[in-house]
Wavefront OBJ file of the C-alpha trace (Angstrom):
o trace
v 0.000 0.000 0.000
v 1.109 3.532 -0.690
v 2.038 5.582 2.384
v 0.651 9.090 2.828
v 2.415 11.282 5.391
v 0.285 13.944 7.088
v 1.246 17.600 7.246
v 2.136 17.337 10.945
v 5.222 15.282 10.075
v 8.214 16.391 7.994
v 8.474 15.825 4.253
v 11.838 14.186 4.852
v 10.027 11.199 6.379
v 8.386 10.432 3.027
v 11.763 10.744 1.299
v 13.415 8.402 3.827
v 10.706 5.784 3.366
v 10.953 6.051 -0.427
v 14.720 5.568 -0.231
v 13.996 2.352 1.665
v 11.750 1.049 -1.115
v 8.416 2.047 0.443
v 6.188 4.125 -1.839
v 5.507 7.260 0.207
v 4.167 10.723 -0.493
v 3.686 13.765 1.701
v 0.486 15.808 1.599
v 2.553 18.932 0.804
v 3.764 17.304 -2.406
v 0.146 16.617 -3.351
v -0.808 20.284 -2.690
v -2.968 19.181 0.244
v -1.098 20.855 3.088
v -3.788 23.416 3.889
v -6.894 21.275 3.496
v -9.147 19.965 6.233
v -9.048 16.412 7.534
v -12.351 15.774 5.743
v -10.839 16.788 2.407
v -7.922 14.404 3.020
v -10.354 11.602 3.795
v -12.328 12.300 0.602
v -9.208 12.649 -1.566
v -7.909 9.199 -0.636
v -11.269 7.598 0.284
v -11.272 4.894 -2.383
v -7.568 4.049 -2.111
v -5.828 1.472 0.027
v -3.229 3.578 1.807
v -1.258 3.702 5.018
v -1.946 7.117 6.517
v 0.742 8.247 8.968
v -0.132 11.113 11.282
v 0.290 12.616 14.714
v -3.409 13.568 14.597
v -5.566 11.378 16.835
v -8.683 12.269 14.820
v -7.751 9.773 12.115
v -7.534 6.953 14.675
v -11.311 6.618 14.852
v -12.434 8.447 11.728
v -10.927 7.105 8.510
v -12.057 5.283 5.363
v -12.239 1.493 5.751
v -9.538 0.842 3.141
v -6.938 2.769 5.110
v -4.395 1.457 7.553
v -3.605 4.106 10.156
v -0.315 4.754 11.906
v -0.772 7.172 14.776
v 2.531 8.531 16.014
v 1.643 9.229 19.632
v 4.867 11.007 20.516
v 4.522 14.619 21.622
v 6.565 16.930 19.379
v 9.191 14.471 18.164
v 12.483 16.008 17.118
v 13.934 15.429 13.676
v 16.539 13.214 15.331
v 13.789 11.080 16.930
v 12.006 10.817 13.598
v 15.146 9.724 11.768
v 16.483 7.384 14.450
v 13.465 5.851 16.094
v 10.216 6.534 14.282
v 11.612 5.844 10.815
v 13.072 2.496 11.902
v 9.786 1.441 13.478
v 7.828 2.498 10.406
v 10.047 0.527 8.025
v 9.356 -2.606 10.079
v 5.607 -2.233 10.465
v 4.418 -0.624 7.197
v 5.153 -3.613 4.913
v 3.043 -5.849 7.172
v -0.078 -3.670 7.251
v -3.413 -4.474 5.669
v -6.442 -2.207 5.129
v -8.347 -1.644 8.358
v -5.406 -2.122 10.685
v -4.358 0.613 13.063
v -0.929 1.045 14.605
v -0.122 3.025 17.721
v 3.512 4.028 17.588
v 4.781 5.404 20.896
v 8.243 6.031 22.256
v 8.551 2.581 23.798
v 6.069 0.454 21.853
v 4.323 -0.472 18.639
v 0.801 -1.867 18.992
v -1.230 -3.162 16.067
v -5.025 -3.212 16.296
v -7.381 -5.028 13.951
v -10.609 -3.361 12.862
v -13.744 -5.087 14.138
l 1 2 3 4 5 6 7 8 9 10 11 12 13 14 15 16 17 18 19 20 21 22 23 24 25 26 27 28 29 30 31 32 33 34 35 36 37 38 39 40 41 42 43 44 45 46 47 48 49 50 51 52 53 54 55 56 57 58 59 60 61 62 63 64 65 66 67 68 69 70 71 72 73 74 75 76 77 78 79 80 81 82 83 84 85 86 87 88 89 90 91 92 93 94 95 96 97 98 99 100 101 102 103 104 105 106 107 108 109 110 111 112 113 114 115
């Protein structure tokens, strides 16, 4: 599945993932940086994507074909993103299926199945 990185995370994260062989785009590169969450949901509604965000709103409100990765780390530094978050994402993203949700915190990764 293609990865879409939300505006609350740096564009460099999409580039890092792409360099690792994971198809990733950032909402800025799609000219969607200033749109509402609802517009993002509608734009990618019919696509199977992994949506990566620090926004908790997507955790419970997302299209059924999406896998969600919620980065629940308050204001991560660029160093944290490059050293910790990126490594965790490269391990979990290839395993995800539509409907799964992942909580990525400083000390854990938890995968939840949709019911």
